[in-house]
N, C-alpha and C positions, 0 to 999 in steps of 0.2 A: 511398537508404539506408533500411533497415527495422529497427526494434527495437534501435536503438543503445542500449547499456546504461549507465546511471549519469549522475548530474548532472555530475561533473567532466569525463568524456569528451565529453558533449554540449556542455558549455560551451566546451570547448577547440576543438571542430570547427565549432560553429554558424556563426560568421561566415564561415569559409572556404567551407563548403557553400552558404551563402546567396548569396555573391558569385558562385559558380559555377552558381547556379540549380538546385541539386540538392535535390529534395524529401527531407525526413527524416520518414518515416512511422512512427507508432506507437512513438515513442521511449520508453524505459523510464526515465522520470524524472518525479517529481511536483513538481519545482521550479516554483513559481508563475510564474517569469519566462517559461517556455516556453508558458504559456497566453495570453500577450499576442500576439494575432493580428497586430497591426500590426508588431510587432518581429520576429515569426517567421511570415511569411506562407506558408512552404513546410513547416511543421511540424504534425504532429498528435502527441498524447501518448496513452500507453496505461496510465498510472497516474492515479487520481484525484489532483488537485492536493493536495500536502501541506498547503497552507494551508487549503483547504476541508475536507479530512479532519480537520485539527486543530480546526476550528470545530465539526465534528460531535462530536468527543470532548469539547470544552469545554462544549458545550451539554448533552451527556449528564451530565457531572459536576455541573454546576450544578443539574440536576434531581434526580439520584440522591443527591448529597452536597452540599447547598447551604451547609452551615454548617461547612465544614472547609477546610483548606489542601490544595493540590494540588502535588505535586512533579513536576518535569519533568527527566528526564535526556536530554540531546540531543547529537547529534553536531555538532561545531563546524564546520559548513559549511552550504551552502544547504539541504540536506535537513533538518537539525535546526532551523535558525533559522526555517524556514517554520512549523513547528509552534508554536514559541515565539511567533512573531508572530501566529498565529491566536488564541492565548489572549489576547494583548494586545488584539487587535481586538475580541474578544467581551466580555472583562471590563472593558476600558477603565480607569477610575480605580481599580477594585478589584484590578487585577492585582498591584500590589506587596503588597497585604494578603493576597491569596489564593494566590499562587504563589511557590514557591521553586525555583530552577533551578540545574542544574549541567551544565557542558559537559565533553565528553571529545574527545580527538583520535583519529582513525582509527588512529594509530600507537601509542596507549597499549596496554600489555599487558592491563590489566584496568580495570574501572570500580568496583572494590571500595570504594575510598576515597570516591568520589562517592556511592555508595549509603549508606554509613555516615553521611556528612554530611547527606544528604537526610532520613534517618530522624530525625536529631536536631532537625529543624525542626518535627516534629510533624504531618506531612502524613498524611492517611488515603487518599490516592490517589497513584499513581505512573504517569506516562506515560513510556514509553521510546520516544524518537524517534531511531532509529538503524538499525543493521543487525543481522542475526541473532546474530552472535558476541557482541556486547555486550548484546543483549537477554537472551540465555540467561544470561550472567554476572550481570546485574542480578536476574533472577528467583531464581537460585541464592543470591546473596549476601543478598538480602532474607530468604530462608528461613533461612539460616544464622544471621543475627543476630536472628531472632525478630520481624522486622518484617512485619506482615500488612496492607499497604495493598491497595486495589483496584488491580490492575495492568492498565494498558492498553498494548497494543503497536501501533505504527504498521504499516500494511499490509506494507511491505517486510520486517518481522520476524515475520510471522504464520504462517510455515511450521511444521508439526508436526515435520517431520524436521530442519530446520535450526535451530530455536529451542527448541521445547518439549522435544524428546527430549534434547538436550544438557543442558538445565536440569533435567530430570526430569519425566516426564509427571504424576506425582502431585503434585510440588512446584508444577507450573504450574496446578493446579486453581483455577478462578476467574478466570483471565486473560481479558481482554476484547479483541477486535480488531474492526475494521471490515474487511470483505472483499468481493470481487466474485465469487470462484470457489468451487466446491464443494470439499470436503475429499475427496481420493481414497481415504482410509482409512475414511471414514464409511459404515457399512452402510446408512444411509438412502438412499444413492444406488445401491444394488446393482442395482436394476431400471431405473435411468435409462439410456437408450440412449447418451447422450453420454458418460457415465462408463464404461459398458461398452466403448465404442469406444476410449476413452483407455487403459483398463487393457490391452486387447488390443494397442494400439500399443506400450505400454511393454514388454510381454512379448515382443513380436516384435523391436523395434528397440533396446531398452535393457535387455536381460536382466541381472539383478543390481542394477539401479538401485533406490534407496530410494524407493518410490512415495510415501512420506510426505513427501518433500521437494517442497513445492508449487512450487518453481521450475521443475521439469519440467512441471508442469501449466500454469504461466503461459506457458512457451515454446510448448507445444502449442496453447494458446488463441490466442497470437499468430500461430501458423502458420495457423490457421483464418481469422483476420482477414485475413491476407495473401492467402489463397486467395480470399476473397470480393472483395477489392479487385481482384485480377487478373481475375476473372470479370467484374466490372463494367466494367473497362477494355476488354474485348473485344479487337479487333484494334488498338486505338489505345493503345500503351504509351508515348506521349510523356510527358515530364515534366509538361506542362500538364494532360493528361488524368488522370494519376495523382493529382495533388494535387486536381484537381476532383472526382474520384470519392471520394477519401479524406475530403473535406469534405461529402459528400452521403449519408452513411449515415442511414437512417431506420428506427428501431425494429428494428435488426438484433439477433437473438437468437443467441448462440453457445452450443453444446450443453453447455459445461462451466462456464458462469457460473450464479450462483444465480438461482432463479426470480424474475422481475420486473425483472431488470436488463437494460437494452437499450443498444445503441450508437446514439447520435444525434450527428451532427456537422453543421456548417453553416459558412458563411463567417465567422460570428461566434464559433462555439464549436469549438475544435480538439481538445477532449478526447474521446477515445473512450469514457471512462467518467466519469460525473458522479454515479453512484449507488453506494451501499454498503448492506450489512446488518451490524448488530452481532451478534456471536456470543460465547459464553462457553465456555471449555474445562471439561469436566466431570471430567477425569481420564482419559477414554477416547475422547471425541469432542467435536466442536463442537456447541453447541446455539444455534440462532438465536433471538434474543429481541426482535428489532425488525422493523418493516416495512422496506420499501425506503426509504432515506433519500437524498434528492437533494442532492448537494453544492452545487449552484448555489443552492438555496433554503435550505439549512441554514447 
């Protein structure tokens, strides 16, 4: 299995696939439970762990806004709770004083009421830990009620096409995200060979697709990772060799990830990505403002 999407689906199938000896490579879930190599010996992940991503955001806020409260709007499942737990782990005894949190269900029509309630707590920063639909709603609602916190989005909600455009590109100005991939709409990558190849691929195979939707780029990047894995396996495509090679990437650079970010895996680290860069939306494009941050050390 390759690139199985989502924490709920992976959680539902993990035990069955493990008992059958089926490797689950590059799963698209940042749930920290899947990074436990002892419990998931046949799994590798293709999202930075939500827990360690959350710690990067928490550390950034404590440096940038040390004397204020932080609001967290989180999806009430493994995805959202990992970010909440990351803040608890970093802030420790100060968590209850520094953080106000509100949960939403994936079945909720909107998160408007949660955003209004979080504003009343007097927070100057808002982390949205969920999926694009609700992230867009949160950005838009904060704007409508005149709340102007520093807004951070988790990586699954970082797409220009799926999140910022529905919220309003101008309304989204100042939004901060951690990411691993280039923005396909950003002119700074016009001369980048990897991005040129991606745009040509979309034009040929996905005519009419919204190239601003970073989910297409993520899928394309996953495809290149799979290609590298198959090449490494050579003529031995046994399950044993597939997982062996998947856990032996060394400084692999994929053409559509941000400069400095590399894929490194081992018997002890099953995460394809442990690094991110922070970037801020200017109203027209992303502007990177951090060095490469390693999730394992942050």
